[in-house]
Backbone bond lengths (Angstrom), bond angles and torsions (degrees), N, CA, C in turn:
res aa  C-N    CA-C-N  psi(-1)  N-CA   C-N-CA  omega(-1)  CA-C   N-CA-C  phi
1 M - - - 1.495 - - 1.530 108.01 -
2 D 1.281 116.83 136.44 1.482 122.71 -179.58 1.548 109.86 -64.65
3 H 1.292 114.41 142.67 1.480 121.35 176.40 1.531 109.32 -71.22
4 H 1.325 116.72 131.50 1.470 122.28 174.18 1.506 109.25 -122.65
5 D 1.308 116.75 130.60 1.480 120.93 177.87 1.534 107.19 -153.76
6 D 1.355 115.36 57.53 1.459 119.85 -174.08 1.540 111.87 -60.91
7 A 1.334 118.60 -34.55 1.459 122.04 179.39 1.519 114.45 -87.25
8 L 1.333 118.16 -3.08 1.464 124.98 -179.43 1.540 112.75 62.39
9 A 1.303 115.46 24.13 1.481 118.19 176.14 1.517 111.54 -65.69
10 K 1.367 115.43 -44.12 1.465 118.59 178.30 1.524 111.24 -65.13
11 F 1.331 117.37 -38.65 1.429 120.90 -179.54 1.527 111.47 -65.42
12 E 1.324 115.22 -42.14 1.473 117.63 177.70 1.514 110.71 -60.96
13 A 1.315 116.61 -41.22 1.462 119.92 -173.83 1.483 112.38 -77.79
14 H 1.337 119.36 -37.40 1.459 121.06 -169.72 1.498 114.72 -130.80
15 G 1.352 119.81 -7.67 1.444 121.89 -174.15 1.529 110.30 79.68
16 A 1.297 117.53 -175.66 1.440 122.48 174.19 1.538 110.12 -70.32
17 T 1.331 118.95 169.42 1.454 120.96 172.94 1.532 108.81 -56.39
18 P 1.308 118.21 139.66 1.482 119.12 -177.50 1.529 113.63 -59.14
19 L 1.301 116.61 146.96 1.461 121.34 174.59 1.541 108.56 -64.11
20 P 1.327 119.26 144.05 1.488 120.24 174.38 1.563 110.07 -66.82
21 A 1.297 113.64 175.73 1.470 118.15 176.53 1.547 109.87 -62.70
22 A 1.300 116.03 132.27 1.472 118.90 -178.41 1.483 110.97 -80.97
23 R 1.372 115.36 147.26 1.457 120.14 168.91 1.482 112.86 -72.20
24 D 1.319 115.05 -32.47 1.467 120.63 -177.09 1.549 106.80 -156.42
25 E 1.249 116.62 146.52 1.461 122.23 170.40 1.523 110.60 -152.43
26 G 1.338 114.56 156.27 1.445 118.70 -177.21 1.487 112.52 178.75
27 Q 1.319 117.18 -169.29 1.478 121.33 178.06 1.521 108.16 -133.38
28 V 1.324 114.91 144.00 1.452 122.34 177.29 1.536 106.77 -111.57
29 E 1.336 116.07 128.56 1.485 120.18 172.74 1.485 108.30 -79.42
30 H 1.350 117.16 119.75 1.444 118.16 -177.20 1.562 108.56 -152.14
31 E 1.275 115.92 127.14 1.496 122.75 173.13 1.510 111.16 46.14
32 G 1.363 117.84 51.43 1.420 120.81 172.39 1.534 114.00 81.69
33 A 1.332 119.09 7.89 1.450 119.87 -177.51 1.534 109.15 -136.33
34 R 1.316 116.17 160.63 1.473 122.11 171.07 1.549 105.45 -107.96
35 I 1.334 114.13 115.47 1.466 119.39 -175.41 1.553 109.09 -101.72
36 W 1.342 115.38 118.06 1.448 122.58 -178.08 1.544 110.54 -82.80
37 Y 1.320 115.97 140.80 1.424 121.98 175.12 1.533 112.58 -143.84
38 A 1.328 117.68 161.07 1.457 120.23 171.62 1.554 106.34 -147.35
39 T 1.319 113.80 154.73 1.470 121.95 179.00 1.511 111.30 -122.87
40 F 1.315 114.93 150.39 1.455 122.05 -177.78 1.507 108.95 -141.43
41 G 1.318 118.67 143.62 1.482 121.92 170.83 1.509 112.44 69.50
42 A 1.345 114.42 -172.08 1.460 123.32 -177.79 1.504 108.22 -143.37
43 G 1.306 114.87 151.07 1.449 120.82 178.73 1.519 112.47 132.01
44 R 1.321 117.89 -152.49 1.471 120.54 177.41 1.519 110.38 -67.45
45 P 1.317 119.53 132.44 1.442 121.84 -173.28 1.518 113.64 -76.15
46 V 1.298 116.71 137.48 1.434 126.77 175.76 1.510 109.89 -131.05
47 I 1.325 118.72 123.62 1.443 122.96 178.24 1.527 111.23 -100.35
48 L 1.306 116.79 130.46 1.485 121.71 178.77 1.524 110.56 -107.63
49 L 1.324 115.42 123.16 1.470 121.07 -179.80 1.558 110.54 -114.05
50 H 1.272 117.48 116.08 1.452 123.05 -173.99 1.531 112.03 -76.04
51 G 1.336 112.49 176.57 1.473 119.84 -178.44 1.486 114.02 -86.79
52 G 1.348 117.57 171.11 1.434 122.81 177.92 1.506 113.98 -59.61
53 L 1.320 117.73 137.70 1.430 129.07 -179.91 1.550 114.69 75.09
54 G 1.352 114.09 -4.89 1.468 118.88 -178.78 1.546 109.62 -97.93
55 H 1.361 113.05 -157.41 1.485 119.17 179.64 1.532 106.42 -161.25
56 S 1.334 115.19 177.57 1.462 119.95 -171.29 1.503 113.07 -64.50
57 G 1.355 119.63 -25.73 1.422 119.84 178.97 1.491 115.00 -62.14
58 N 1.352 118.41 -17.96 1.431 121.25 176.05 1.510 114.42 -65.65
59 W 1.370 116.28 -14.14 1.468 121.92 179.46 1.504 112.10 -92.13
60 G 1.328 119.90 14.51 1.481 121.53 -173.23 1.562 112.57 -53.63
61 F 1.327 118.37 -40.85 1.449 120.84 -177.52 1.567 110.19 -70.12
62 Q 1.347 116.74 -26.92 1.491 119.08 -177.44 1.494 111.12 -85.07
63 V 1.314 117.21 -38.66 1.485 119.81 -177.07 1.522 110.56 -57.47
64 A 1.307 115.18 -48.38 1.480 119.17 -177.51 1.519 111.93 -60.99
65 A 1.339 116.52 -43.45 1.466 120.50 -178.93 1.529 110.94 -66.42
66 L 1.306 118.77 -40.01 1.484 121.91 178.53 1.517 112.43 -66.19
67 V 1.331 116.67 -41.74 1.474 119.89 -179.88 1.541 108.26 -65.29
68 E 1.336 116.70 -43.03 1.467 120.39 179.15 1.523 112.61 -61.06
69 N 1.357 115.91 -24.28 1.490 119.55 -179.01 1.512 111.05 -101.18
70 G 1.335 117.43 17.57 1.443 120.17 168.15 1.517 117.18 86.25
71 Y 1.344 115.87 26.27 1.460 119.99 176.80 1.517 112.46 -107.37
72 Q 1.320 115.36 150.97 1.454 121.13 165.78 1.514 107.62 -88.12
73 V 1.319 117.66 122.56 1.461 120.91 -176.69 1.536 109.32 -107.98
74 V 1.311 113.78 135.61 1.466 121.54 174.03 1.506 108.00 -119.41
75 V 1.300 117.21 126.22 1.471 122.20 174.74 1.524 106.88 -112.30
76 I 1.318 116.46 145.87 1.440 123.52 -178.19 1.511 109.04 -136.60
77 D 1.318 115.56 128.17 1.485 120.56 169.28 1.520 108.66 -79.54
78 S 1.324 116.37 117.79 1.457 120.57 178.26 1.559 109.89 -57.52
79 R 1.326 116.71 151.82 1.432 120.00 -177.09 1.548 111.94 -54.28
80 G 1.299 114.70 133.42 1.500 119.53 -177.00 1.493 114.76 82.06
81 H 1.341 118.01 -8.72 1.466 122.65 -178.55 1.528 108.53 -106.48
82 G 1.327 115.45 154.24 1.444 119.54 173.72 1.504 111.82 52.62
83 R 1.351 116.48 -124.90 1.482 121.49 -176.89 1.494 111.41 -92.88
84 S 1.358 119.89 -0.34 1.445 121.47 179.76 1.527 111.02 -86.98
85 S 1.336 115.46 147.66 1.455 119.90 178.04 1.516 110.11 -100.26
86 R 1.315 114.59 -179.78 1.464 120.88 176.77 1.541 108.53 -150.25
87 D 1.360 115.07 163.21 1.433 117.95 172.26 1.556 109.45 -99.63
88 E 1.290 118.85 -159.93 1.473 119.70 -173.97 1.531 113.80 -87.92
89 R 1.320 118.12 -4.69 1.446 118.71 -177.51 1.569 110.34 -71.59
90 P 1.300 118.22 156.46 1.492 120.12 -178.97 1.517 109.46 -64.48
91 Y 1.361 113.77 153.68 1.477 119.40 171.30 1.470 109.37 -65.50
92 K 1.380 115.63 137.02 1.472 122.66 176.43 1.497 108.12 -139.18
93 Y 1.317 118.04 135.31 1.456 119.96 -179.52 1.531 110.07 -64.33
94 E 1.314 119.18 -36.84 1.443 120.80 -178.42 1.549 111.06 -69.66
95 L 1.315 116.75 -31.04 1.449 120.11 174.94 1.524 110.49 -68.36
96 M 1.308 117.75 -40.10 1.464 121.06 176.08 1.511 111.20 -67.46
97 A 1.327 119.36 -33.02 1.445 121.32 174.05 1.553 111.64 -63.39
98 S 1.327 116.12 -38.29 1.448 118.85 177.18 1.534 112.18 -67.63
99 D 1.350 116.19 -30.28 1.464 119.73 174.62 1.535 111.02 -63.42
100 V 1.296 118.31 -38.19 1.475 122.73 178.84 1.498 108.99 -62.32
101 L 1.340 117.70 -45.28 1.487 120.28 179.55 1.546 110.06 -61.58
102 A 1.342 116.29 -36.93 1.448 118.56 -179.71 1.534 110.30 -65.75
103 V 1.299 117.73 -37.88 1.479 119.51 175.79 1.514 110.20 -66.61
104 M 1.329 118.00 -42.37 1.455 120.67 176.26 1.522 111.51 -56.35
105 D 1.325 115.52 -44.46 1.470 119.58 177.77 1.498 111.95 -60.04
106 R 1.302 115.77 -44.79 1.498 120.20 178.80 1.514 111.13 -57.57
107 L 1.367 116.11 -40.12 1.443 120.47 -175.80 1.576 112.62 -91.20
108 H 1.310 114.90 3.73 1.465 121.00 178.26 1.546 112.10 60.06
109 L 1.351 115.58 38.82 1.425 122.57 177.50 1.553 109.64 -93.48
110 K 1.291 116.71 110.41 1.471 119.65 179.13 1.529 109.58 -71.48
111 K 1.331 118.54 -34.48 1.449 122.18 -172.48 1.509 108.62 -155.36
112 A 1.328 116.46 145.51 1.486 120.95 176.29 1.529 110.28 -154.31
113 A 1.334 116.75 152.96 1.421 121.08 166.73 1.547 107.96 -74.56
114 V 1.343 117.53 144.63 1.459 119.37 -176.87 1.532 107.59 -124.96
115 V 1.308 114.34 128.97 1.473 122.67 -178.16 1.572 106.93 -114.47
116 G 1.323 115.23 122.84 1.452 119.97 -177.45 1.501 112.40 -124.22
117 W 1.319 114.95 140.34 1.469 122.67 177.43 1.501 107.94 -120.17
118 S 1.352 117.51 121.78 1.461 123.28 179.21 1.540 110.15 57.07
119 D 1.352 118.04 -122.58 1.492 116.74 179.47 1.517 111.83 -54.43
120 G 1.290 117.72 -35.13 1.481 121.25 179.33 1.516 110.75 -64.33
121 A 1.343 117.22 -30.82 1.476 119.40 177.32 1.520 111.27 -67.46
122 C 1.338 116.99 -40.34 1.485 120.55 176.23 1.510 109.30 -59.96
123 V 1.348 118.73 -45.98 1.452 121.74 178.56 1.527 110.52 -59.62
124 A 1.356 116.05 -43.95 1.443 120.61 -179.92 1.534 112.99 -59.76
125 L 1.337 115.50 -43.20 1.467 119.04 -178.97 1.538 112.00 -71.18
126 I 1.307 117.35 -33.72 1.467 120.68 173.56 1.500 109.89 -60.01
127 L 1.313 117.56 -42.43 1.452 121.00 175.42 1.537 112.16 -61.50
128 G 1.344 115.35 -42.02 1.423 119.36 175.43 1.486 115.45 -61.75
129 M 1.341 116.94 -34.76 1.476 121.29 178.51 1.494 112.19 -78.37
130 K 1.364 117.35 -38.97 1.474 119.30 -166.59 1.551 113.38 -110.67
131 A 1.325 116.33 -10.38 1.489 118.87 179.16 1.528 109.25 -138.80
132 A 1.333 115.72 50.40 1.446 121.48 -173.83 1.530 113.10 -58.65
133 D 1.318 118.00 -27.47 1.462 120.20 179.80 1.520 112.00 -71.21
134 R 1.344 117.88 -11.34 1.470 120.14 179.80 1.535 112.24 -106.94
135 V 1.323 116.01 -4.44 1.490 119.85 -170.26 1.546 110.26 -119.28
136 G 1.326 116.11 122.56 1.429 120.55 178.90 1.536 114.47 -82.52
137 G 1.330 114.23 -20.94 1.471 119.70 -178.41 1.495 108.61 173.07
138 V 1.373 116.56 158.24 1.467 119.72 -178.51 1.533 107.79 -127.46
139 F 1.323 115.23 126.41 1.463 123.11 173.07 1.533 104.98 -103.54
140 F 1.341 114.90 104.22 1.451 123.84 -167.59 1.539 108.28 -104.52
141 F 1.348 116.91 102.96 1.455 120.11 -176.81 1.549 112.11 -112.94
142 G 1.348 114.91 119.39 1.453 120.67 165.08 1.512 116.26 68.41
143 C 1.318 117.09 51.57 1.478 116.48 176.80 1.543 109.25 -148.68
144 N 1.328 114.84 167.97 1.459 122.55 177.82 1.525 108.74 -109.77
145 M 1.342 118.55 160.06 1.451 122.38 174.00 1.528 112.27 -119.79
146 D 1.307 116.55 2.42 1.491 122.39 167.65 1.515 107.64 -156.36
147 P 1.328 118.04 165.91 1.458 121.23 -168.15 1.576 111.89 -63.42
148 S 1.325 117.48 -24.11 1.440 118.74 -176.40 1.560 112.50 -69.30
149 G 1.262 116.05 -10.83 1.484 120.27 -173.85 1.505 114.85 -83.02
150 T 1.318 119.34 -10.10 1.453 120.36 -174.59 1.514 112.24 -97.20
151 R 1.311 116.63 149.06 1.439 125.18 174.97 1.546 108.03 -86.56
152 E 1.361 114.95 157.27 1.445 119.60 172.78 1.536 106.53 -65.92
153 F 1.347 113.72 134.43 1.497 119.03 -174.99 1.494 110.35 -68.04
154 E 1.316 115.83 133.73 1.464 123.67 177.44 1.540 106.13 -129.76
155 P 1.333 117.28 114.56 1.478 120.11 178.05 1.519 110.76 -59.33
156 S 1.340 114.87 150.12 1.474 119.20 177.45 1.520 108.30 -154.72
157 P 1.327 117.98 159.32 1.490 119.32 177.36 1.519 113.03 -60.26
158 V 1.350 116.47 -34.10 1.455 120.02 179.47 1.531 111.08 -64.06
159 I 1.311 117.09 -44.89 1.467 122.22 177.94 1.522 109.70 -64.27
160 D 1.311 116.75 -41.14 1.487 120.61 -179.31 1.499 110.39 -62.31
161 R 1.357 117.14 -41.11 1.460 120.71 -179.12 1.556 111.04 -66.79
162 C 1.351 117.07 -39.93 1.439 121.07 177.92 1.514 110.22 -65.11
163 F 1.319 117.90 -43.08 1.470 122.01 177.84 1.513 111.75 -61.14
164 S 1.344 116.50 -41.61 1.461 121.24 179.71 1.530 110.45 -60.61
165 R 1.342 116.35 -42.49 1.480 119.82 178.81 1.507 110.39 -64.91
166 H 1.352 116.43 -43.74 1.443 119.91 178.09 1.535 112.35 -57.86
167 A 1.319 116.17 -41.77 1.462 120.01 -178.32 1.525 109.66 -63.53
168 R 1.286 117.53 -44.70 1.473 120.99 -178.83 1.543 110.13 -66.20
169 D 1.326 117.70 -43.13 1.441 120.87 179.81 1.537 112.05 -63.97
170 Y 1.317 116.10 -37.99 1.442 119.49 178.61 1.547 111.72 -61.41
171 V 1.276 115.91 -44.55 1.464 120.31 177.86 1.540 111.55 -61.06
172 E 1.327 115.90 -38.85 1.470 120.66 -177.90 1.541 111.92 -72.57
173 L 1.331 116.94 -40.09 1.470 120.10 -167.68 1.529 113.67 -99.26
174 S 1.330 118.07 -31.03 1.461 120.77 -170.10 1.524 113.04 -75.72
175 A 1.312 114.63 148.67 1.481 119.35 174.73 1.553 111.54 -76.76
176 T 1.348 115.36 -9.98 1.447 121.45 177.18 1.548 109.33 -124.36
177 P 1.315 117.67 62.87 1.490 122.80 -170.92 1.530 114.45 -60.81
178 D 1.334 116.94 -19.79 1.483 117.86 -178.58 1.534 111.80 -92.04
179 Q 1.332 120.61 7.89 1.443 123.00 -175.77 1.513 114.58 -111.17
180 F 1.328 117.84 26.54 1.462 120.53 -175.77 1.507 110.84 -61.90
181 D 1.310 118.92 -41.28 1.465 119.45 -175.98 1.533 110.51 -66.32
182 A 1.311 116.43 -39.57 1.469 119.48 178.22 1.518 110.79 -68.39
183 F 1.337 116.84 -35.19 1.437 122.76 177.23 1.575 109.68 -62.42
184 V 1.341 115.95 -47.14 1.466 119.29 179.73 1.535 110.79 -62.28
185 K 1.333 117.58 -40.01 1.425 120.72 -179.04 1.542 109.72 -66.36
186 A 1.296 118.49 -40.66 1.470 121.39 -177.31 1.526 111.32 -69.42
187 V 1.336 117.10 -43.42 1.477 119.79 176.74 1.520 110.09 -67.54
188 G 1.329 117.39 -37.47 1.446 118.47 178.97 1.522 113.94 -63.65
189 L 1.336 115.80 -34.11 1.462 120.35 175.36 1.537 110.47 -62.65
190 M 1.325 118.52 -42.94 1.467 121.66 177.03 1.513 110.19 -60.61
191 M 1.331 116.90 -43.92 1.482 121.35 -178.47 1.503 111.63 -62.49
192 K 1.357 116.83 -37.33 1.461 121.71 -178.64 1.531 112.87 -75.03
193 T 1.275 119.68 -26.70 1.456 122.76 -173.17 1.563 112.89 -110.25
194 E 1.292 117.54 -13.76 1.463 122.66 -179.44 1.522 108.28 -135.51
195 P 1.362 116.25 164.93 1.451 129.98 -10.18 1.552 112.02 -79.49
196 N 1.326 114.99 169.25 1.461 120.34 -178.05 1.500 111.50 -141.57
197 Y 1.329 115.78 60.44 1.466 119.96 -179.44 1.503 111.74 -99.38
198 T 1.335 116.96 142.79 1.448 122.32 -177.37 1.522 112.01 -91.93
199 A 1.318 115.64 170.73 1.444 119.34 174.43 1.520 113.23 -59.19
200 A 1.363 114.40 -33.98 1.442 117.74 177.26 1.523 112.44 -68.38
201 D 1.292 116.73 -34.62 1.497 120.05 173.50 1.504 110.60 -61.88
202 L 1.313 114.81 -49.54 1.489 119.60 -178.51 1.476 110.78 -60.79
203 A 1.342 118.89 -37.51 1.466 121.81 -176.72 1.494 112.40 -65.03
204 R 1.293 119.99 -17.24 1.460 123.09 178.71 1.517 112.64 -82.69
205 T 1.328 118.30 -3.39 1.481 121.76 178.82 1.525 109.13 -67.25
206 R 1.344 115.44 133.05 1.476 118.75 -175.54 1.542 109.06 -130.22
207 V 1.307 117.50 31.30 1.481 120.76 175.38 1.508 107.61 -125.31
208 P 1.318 118.37 156.51 1.510 121.11 176.69 1.537 109.92 -61.08
209 V 1.322 115.76 133.28 1.462 119.75 -178.64 1.522 109.54 -134.90
210 A 1.307 117.39 134.45 1.446 124.30 168.62 1.541 109.11 -110.17
211 I 1.333 116.03 119.93 1.467 121.07 174.13 1.542 106.37 -91.56
212 V 1.282 117.87 113.96 1.461 122.42 -172.73 1.545 109.11 -111.93
213 Q 1.311 115.67 121.13 1.475 120.52 -175.68 1.498 108.93 -126.38
214 S 1.307 116.97 132.16 1.470 121.36 177.36 1.516 110.76 -87.02
215 E 1.314 115.63 152.72 1.450 122.77 -175.98 1.506 111.07 -60.13
216 H 1.320 117.77 -40.52 1.460 121.44 -173.21 1.560 113.20 -114.42
217 D 1.333 115.85 34.81 1.461 119.55 -177.70 1.527 109.68 -57.87
218 E 1.339 114.81 127.70 1.474 120.49 -177.19 1.538 113.31 -78.29
219 F 1.313 118.36 -17.76 1.449 121.03 -168.82 1.563 114.61 -118.25
220 I 1.322 117.42 -28.77 1.471 121.97 -170.16 1.504 111.22 -112.40
221 R 1.354 115.51 131.93 1.448 120.32 178.75 1.539 111.28 -71.10
222 H 1.351 117.37 139.51 1.455 120.46 178.45 1.510 110.96 -61.04
223 E 1.328 117.10 -39.92 1.455 119.46 -179.52 1.499 113.73 -64.93
224 H 1.341 115.93 -25.16 1.479 119.37 177.49 1.530 109.61 -69.97
225 A 1.302 116.28 -41.31 1.476 120.24 178.46 1.532 109.00 -61.61
226 S 1.302 117.72 -41.97 1.483 120.82 176.70 1.499 111.45 -61.91
227 Y 1.342 115.89 -42.15 1.446 120.35 179.11 1.523 111.44 -61.88
228 L 1.347 116.71 -42.10 1.476 119.66 179.41 1.523 108.95 -63.22
229 A 1.306 117.75 -43.99 1.472 120.41 -178.30 1.516 112.26 -63.63
230 S 1.317 116.93 -34.81 1.472 121.84 -179.83 1.540 111.34 -79.38
231 S 1.308 117.68 -20.37 1.458 122.44 -177.00 1.500 114.27 -93.27
232 I 1.308 117.81 -22.69 1.484 122.60 -178.56 1.534 108.57 -98.95
233 P 1.323 116.84 117.50 1.471 120.50 -174.63 1.536 111.71 -55.52
234 G 1.367 113.85 130.85 1.436 117.71 174.84 1.508 118.67 69.94
235 S 1.278 115.61 9.20 1.479 119.94 -177.62 1.541 109.92 -80.72
236 E 1.305 116.23 167.49 1.468 122.88 178.81 1.530 110.88 -128.66
237 L 1.293 116.69 146.32 1.453 122.02 176.70 1.527 109.50 -103.67
238 I 1.291 116.43 124.51 1.488 122.18 179.57 1.496 109.33 -116.81
239 A 1.324 117.24 124.00 1.428 121.91 178.88 1.534 110.79 -100.55
240 L 1.367 117.46 131.71 1.439 121.53 178.11 1.555 106.22 -108.37
241 S 1.295 116.49 115.73 1.484 121.02 -177.61 1.502 110.76 -85.99
242 G 1.374 112.59 149.74 1.458 119.59 171.17 1.498 115.79 77.07
243 V 1.347 117.97 7.26 1.453 120.40 -177.95 1.532 110.64 -132.70
244 S 1.330 116.77 175.57 1.465 119.13 -177.97 1.521 108.89 -125.06
245 H 1.349 115.61 -156.26 1.434 122.43 -179.33 1.523 111.17 -60.01
246 F 1.282 118.76 -14.88 1.469 124.74 -174.85 1.500 113.09 -108.29
247 A 1.345 116.94 27.33 1.475 124.39 -176.18 1.533 111.85 -53.00
248 P 1.342 123.11 -40.78 1.447 119.19 -178.45 1.516 113.78 -61.58
249 L 1.304 117.76 -20.50 1.480 124.39 177.40 1.536 112.39 -98.25
250 Q 1.329 115.35 -36.29 1.449 120.66 -176.23 1.520 112.46 -73.66
251 R 1.289 118.48 -52.40 1.456 123.39 179.53 1.569 109.07 -136.06
252 P 1.324 115.14 72.91 1.458 117.78 -175.17 1.504 114.32 -59.30
253 G 1.340 117.73 -30.47 1.470 119.10 178.57 1.517 111.48 -62.10
254 R 1.346 115.03 -42.13 1.474 119.19 178.70 1.526 112.40 -66.28
255 F 1.346 114.32 -44.76 1.472 119.13 177.53 1.539 111.13 -61.73
256 N 1.322 114.20 -47.98 1.495 117.40 -175.21 1.547 110.98 -65.01
257 G 1.340 118.02 -33.91 1.411 119.82 177.67 1.537 112.45 -59.02
258 A 1.366 116.15 -44.63 1.435 121.58 178.95 1.527 109.59 -65.95
259 L 1.310 117.57 -41.47 1.487 121.27 -178.39 1.515 109.87 -65.81
260 L 1.299 118.73 -48.02 1.476 121.39 -179.06 1.524 111.81 -62.63
261 A 1.323 116.85 -37.25 1.439 119.84 177.65 1.505 112.45 -63.21
262 F 1.385 114.54 -42.69 1.469 119.70 176.76 1.504 111.87 -60.91
263 L 1.321 118.26 -46.65 1.438 122.42 -179.67 1.497 110.99 -61.44
264 E 1.327 117.00 -39.80 1.460 120.46 177.47 1.527 111.33 -61.92
265 R 1.348 115.76 -39.25 1.487 118.29 -178.77 1.482 111.03 -68.33
266 I 1.334 119.21 -43.26 1.447 118.23 -176.30 1.528 113.46 -75.00
267 H 1.322 115.92 -16.28 1.466 118.65 179.95 1.542 113.12 -101.00
268 S 1.369 114.63 -3.71 1.509 116.72 -178.54 1.521 111.60 -78.53
């Protein structure tokens, strides 16, 4: 039976399903930070990039499904998130994109599909725009590429439960467990001021892209997802019904079905 957690009550209490045993894990020293990564399974490589304030463990439902379908999965904790450290410079999406390339270099991955959720989606699409020779395709879920794409923030119990889980995980995983408030402030500043890509920037993308938008996304405007799909050459717009910004946790079977279908298309 498919996992259902629309209210994120299970996620708040227990987190996502645990990641399986990793084939490899480590840290890469890059641009003043130690970037944590882990790999699972074997096959065509797929990199999973989590959302802001979260960490790679939030992909637990996706890692297992991808490994079962014959993919090598790489998860990366974004700088300052999870087990990764950061220096004093401001958070920047392009800096985080360069961290991903550093992990790929460490793992000798010439090319990989990149799956991004929220902030991770922005990082994934930056890689698709600026490092197309390293990216086989981008699965872009629940993010904006300029400030016009966001909705006015409205608090909700679902968002509160997600934030509560993030706070507990930060204390457990981070090397600076007492700095969660400063971490939230710094990531929030990036979200308020970035990204700022134009339609002309998007039009230079030359890799397969799926723009994936949930029916009840709390943060991203539906018309922005349509704009991205129309601005990126050859991209497709995928709508996920009955879920929100947290679809990979709420209805992982539905999310994974769309993801696996995209990966099959770009690899066929």
